C-alpha positions in Angstrom: -87.3 -18.1 -113.0 -90.9 -18.9 -113.8 -91.3 -20.7 -117.0 -94.1 -20.1 -119.6 -96.7 -22.7 -119.6 -98.2 -24.6 -122.5 -101.7 -25.9 -122.3 -102.2 -27.7 -125.4 -101.4 -30.6 -127.6 -99.5 -33.7 -128.6 -100.4 -34.3 -132.1 -98.8 -36.7 -134.8 -100.1 -36.1 -138.2 -100.7 -39.3 -140.1 -100.2 -38.2 -143.7 -102.1 -40.7 -145.9 -99.8 -40.0 -148.8 -100.7 -40.7 -152.5 -96.9 -41.3 -153.2 -96.7 -44.5 -151.1 -95.6 -46.3 -154.2 -93.2 -43.8 -155.5 -89.6 -45.0 -156.0 -87.0 -44.5 -153.3 -84.2 -42.1 -154.3 -81.3 -44.0 -152.8 -80.5 -42.0 -149.7 -78.9 -44.1 -146.9 -79.4 -43.5 -143.2 -76.4 -42.4 -141.1 -76.2 -45.0 -138.3 -76.4 -43.8 -134.8 -76.7 -40.2 -135.8 -76.3 -37.9 -133.7 -74.1 -38.5 -130.7 -75.9 -37.2 -127.6 -74.0 -36.5 -124.3 -74.1 -39.2 -121.7 -77.5 -39.5 -120.0 -79.3 -37.2 -122.5 -82.3 -38.1 -124.6 -84.5 -36.4 -127.0 -88.2 -35.7 -126.3 -90.5 -35.3 -129.3 -88.3 -33.9 -132.0 -90.3 -31.2 -133.7 -87.8 -29.3 -135.8 -84.4 -29.5 -137.5 -82.3 -27.0 -139.5 -79.0 -26.9 -141.2 -76.9 -23.7 -141.0 -74.4 -22.4 -143.5 -71.4 -24.0 -141.9 -72.9 -27.5 -142.2 -73.9 -27.8 -138.6 -77.3 -29.1 -137.6 -79.8 -27.6 -135.1 -82.3 -29.9 -133.4 -85.3 -28.5 -131.6 -87.1 -30.9 -129.3 -89.6 -31.1 -126.5 -87.5 -31.8 -123.5 -84.5 -30.5 -121.5 -81.7 -28.7 -123.6 -84.4 -28.0 -126.2 -82.1 -26.5 -128.8 -79.1 -28.7 -129.7 -76.3 -28.2 -132.2 -74.3 -30.9 -133.8 -71.6 -31.2 -136.5 -72.7 -32.8 -139.7 -71.0 -36.0 -138.6 -73.1 -36.1 -135.5 -70.7 -34.7 -132.8 -72.5 -32.7 -130.2 -71.5 -29.0 -130.1 -73.6 -27.2 -127.6 -77.2 -26.7 -126.3 -79.3 -23.8 -125.0 -82.9 -22.7 -124.4 -83.8 -24.1 -121.1 -86.6 -22.1 -119.5 -87.1 -20.3 -122.9 -89.8 -22.4 -124.4 -93.4 -22.8 -123.0 -94.1 -26.1 -121.1 -97.0 -28.1 -119.8 -97.7 -29.1 -116.2 -100.0 -31.9 -117.2 -103.3 -32.7 -119.0 -105.4 -29.8 -120.0 -108.1 -28.7 -122.6 -106.6 -27.7 -125.9 -107.5 -24.5 -127.6 -107.9 -25.8 -131.1 -110.1 -28.5 -132.6 -109.9 -32.0 -131.3 -106.2 -32.1 -130.5 -105.6 -34.3 -127.3 -104.3 -32.8 -124.1 -100.5 -32.8 -123.3 -99.0 -34.9 -120.5 -96.4 -33.0 -118.4 -93.4 -32.0 -120.5 -90.5 -29.7 -120.6 -90.3 -27.2 -123.5 -93.2 -28.7 -125.3 -94.0 -25.6 -127.1 -91.0 -26.4 -129.4 -92.4 -26.6 -132.9 -90.0 -25.3 -135.7 -86.4 -24.2 -136.0 -85.1 -22.4 -139.1 -81.9 -20.7 -140.2 -82.3 -17.6 -142.4 -79.9 -16.6 -145.3 -77.8 -14.6 -143.0 -77.3 -17.4 -140.5 -79.7 -16.2 -137.8 -81.6 -19.0 -136.0 -85.4 -18.7 -135.7 -87.7 -20.9 -133.4 -91.4 -21.1 -133.1 -92.9 -21.6 -129.6 -96.3 -22.7 -130.5 -97.7 -22.7 -126.9 -96.0 -19.4 -126.0 -97.5 -17.9 -129.3 -94.0 -16.6 -130.1 -91.5 -16.3 -133.0 -88.0 -15.8 -131.9 -84.9 -14.6 -133.8 -81.5 -15.3 -132.5 -78.0 -14.6 -133.9 -75.8 -17.6 -134.7 -74.5 -17.6 -131.1 -78.0 -17.9 -129.7 -78.5 -14.4 -128.5 -82.1 -13.1 -128.9 -82.4 -10.3 -131.5 -86.2 -10.2 -132.0 -89.3 -11.6 -130.5 -92.7 -11.4 -132.2 -95.9 -12.1 -130.4 -96.9 -11.7 -126.8 -95.8 -14.5 -124.5 -98.7 -16.6 -123.5 -101.3 -14.2 -125.0 -103.0 -15.5 -128.1 -104.7 -13.0 -130.4 -105.7 -12.0 -133.9 -104.1 -8.6 -134.2 -100.8 -7.5 -135.6 -98.9 -8.0 -132.3 -100.2 -11.5 -131.5 -100.2 -15.0 -132.8 -102.3 -17.9 -131.9 -100.2 -21.1 -131.9 -97.9 -20.2 -134.9 -96.3 -23.0 -136.8 -93.4 -22.1 -139.1 -91.4 -19.2 -140.7 -89.8 -18.8 -144.2 -87.5 -16.0 -145.6 -87.5 -13.9 -148.8 -84.2 -12.8 -150.4 -84.6 -9.3 -149.2 -85.0 -10.3 -145.6 -88.8 -10.2 -145.4 -90.3 -13.2 -143.7 -93.6 -15.1 -143.5 -95.2 -16.8 -140.5 -97.8 -19.4 -140.7 -100.3 -18.7 -137.9 -101.5 -21.7 -137.5 -103.5 -23.8 -135.0 -105.6 -21.0 -133.6 -105.5 -18.5 -136.6 -105.7 -19.6 -140.1 -103.5 -17.1 -141.8 -100.1 -16.2 -143.2 -98.4 -13.0 -141.9 -95.7 -11.2 -143.8 -93.1 -8.9 -142.0 -90.3 -6.8 -143.1 -86.7 -7.8 -142.2 -87.0 -5.4 -139.2 -90.1 -7.2 -138.0 -92.6 -4.5 -139.2 -96.0 -6.0 -140.0 -96.7 -5.7 -143.8 -99.8 -7.8 -144.7 -101.7 -11.0 -144.0 -104.0 -13.4 -145.8 -106.1 -16.4 -145.1 -109.3 -17.3 -143.3 -110.6 -20.7 -142.0 -111.9 -22.9 -144.7 -111.0 -25.3 -147.5 -111.4 -23.1 -150.5 -108.5 -21.4 -152.5 -106.7 -19.0 -150.2 -108.3 -20.5 -147.1 -106.6 -22.7 -144.5 -107.7 -25.3 -141.9 -104.2 -25.6 -140.6 -101.4 -23.8 -142.3 -98.5 -25.8 -140.8 -95.4 -25.2 -143.0 -94.2 -22.6 -145.4 -91.4 -22.4 -147.9 -90.3 -19.9 -150.6 -88.9 -20.6 -154.0 -86.3 -18.4 -155.9 -89.0 -16.4 -157.6 -90.5 -15.5 -154.2 -93.6 -17.7 -154.5 -95.0 -18.9 -151.1 -95.8 -22.5 -150.6 -98.0 -23.3 -147.6 -98.7 -26.9 -146.5 -102.4 -26.9 -145.3 -102.0 -30.1 -143.4 -105.8 -30.8 -142.5 -106.9 -30.3 -146.1 -104.0 -32.4 -147.5 -102.8 -29.9 -149.9 -100.1 -27.3 -150.7 -101.2 -23.8 -151.7 -99.1 -21.4 -153.7 -99.2 -17.6 -153.5 -97.3 -14.7 -154.8 -95.3 -12.5 -152.4 -98.4 -10.3 -151.7 -100.5 -13.2 -150.9 -102.5 -13.6 -154.1 -103.6 -17.2 -154.7 -101.9 -18.8 -157.7 -102.6 -22.5 -157.6 -102.9 -25.5 -155.2 -101.8 -29.1 -155.2 -104.8 -31.0 -154.0 -104.8 -34.4 -152.1 -101.1 -34.3 -152.1 -100.7 -35.3 -148.4 -101.1 -34.0 -144.9 -97.5 -32.5 -144.7 -96.1 -30.9 -141.5 -92.7 -29.8 -142.9 -91.4 -28.3 -146.1 -87.8 -27.6 -147.2 -86.8 -25.9 -150.5 -83.6 -27.3 -152.1 -80.9 -25.4 -154.1 -82.2 -27.1 -157.1 -85.7 -25.6 -156.5 -87.3 -28.7 -155.4 -89.3 -29.4 -152.2 -89.0 -32.0 -149.6 -92.3 -32.5 -147.9 -92.6 -34.5 -144.7 -95.6 -35.7 -142.8 -96.4 -38.8 -140.7 -94.8 -41.9 -142.4 -93.8 -40.2 -145.6 -91.1 -37.9 -146.9 -91.4 -37.0 -150.6 -89.3 -34.9 -153.1 -91.6 -32.7 -155.2 -90.9 -30.5 -158.3 -92.5 -27.1 -158.5 -95.4 -28.6 -160.4 -96.3 -30.7 -157.4 -95.1 -33.9 -159.2 -93.3 -36.5 -157.1 -89.7 -37.2 -157.9 -89.4 -40.0 -155.3 -89.5 -40.8 -151.7 -86.7 -40.6 -149.1 -87.3 -43.9 -147.1 -89.9 -46.5 -146.4 -92.5 -46.0 -143.5 -91.7 -47.6 -140.2 -90.1 -47.2 -136.8 -86.7 -49.0 -137.6 -83.6 -46.8 -138.3 -83.8 -45.8 -142.0 -87.5 -45.8 -142.0 -89.7 -42.9 -141.3 -92.4 -42.4 -138.7 -94.1 -39.4 -137.2 -92.2 -37.0 -139.4 -92.8 -33.3 -138.4 -89.8 -31.3 -139.5 -87.4 -31.5 -142.3 -84.1 -29.8 -143.4 -81.6 -30.2 -146.3 -78.0 -29.3 -146.1 -76.0 -27.6 -148.8 -74.5 -31.0 -149.7 -78.0 -32.4 -150.2 -78.2 -34.6 -147.1 -81.6 -34.7 -145.6 -82.5 -34.5 -141.8 -85.9 -35.6 -140.5 -87.3 -34.6 -137.2 -89.7 -37.2 -135.9 -92.2 -36.9 -132.9 -91.3 -40.4 -131.8 -88.2 -39.0 -130.1 -85.6 -39.1 -132.8 -83.9 -37.2 -135.5 -82.4 -39.1 -138.5 -79.8 -38.1 -141.2 -80.1 -39.6 -144.8 -77.1 -39.3 -146.9 -77.5 -38.1 -150.5 -76.2 -40.7 -153.0 
């Protein structure tokens, strides 16, 4: 079986966060979480998600790219080998000044999400794909054309994230090559899109993460302009939080607060963009945060951080 190739990037966003002095919220790291099978290791951990049963999905750039764990860290299963785009070695990236990739397996792994019905979604940034699977991992829907970037309704150009409305509609940030948000019906029918490249209201340089609140408002982290933009469900620009940080991942909590992760910072925001506190100090030691790329929160409130320095960490709510 031939594998899709990825000719692009290895990029760690350094989020120069204005909340560096914000108070920590008392979360404690779970030591030695999770338990990997003997001889297994993570590559760059790009994404993490929590499902309704409390299990945790980890999406990384290496063999066995999708792994599932119990909340306590016990390994459950893995799948996805040969599914995600890969890189044979250094190449010229197709967006901006991103550096070329070394050889890696499944290095198109970018984001994993779980929708309200328990379905699993992954973003293959190099394959230009958004893939929906049932809770058992069987593919139900694939959007985009594998290995074929584009700007039309049937193509993406290095998409980054996906978020879900209560009625099943979903939004894709697209992303590195296209600076837009695309909205689809629950059946995968194209509905609308918005965004062009730029730094003005409603424009994006790199729409990297997306989340929805209970009112259906759409929050987009435009990482390169260090802001979060807010839109209504039809893409109308409502407001923006400027100079808030170059965030790579967003996660909405049950309490209608947003965990935002990027680089060495993970911060909890209210829906006015005010910092409520930070998760952990910056650094490479356990219990510190470095190269944060994805984030998830469980129903209990525990926080999971995917880091591109080959680890995922669990922080237990106080």
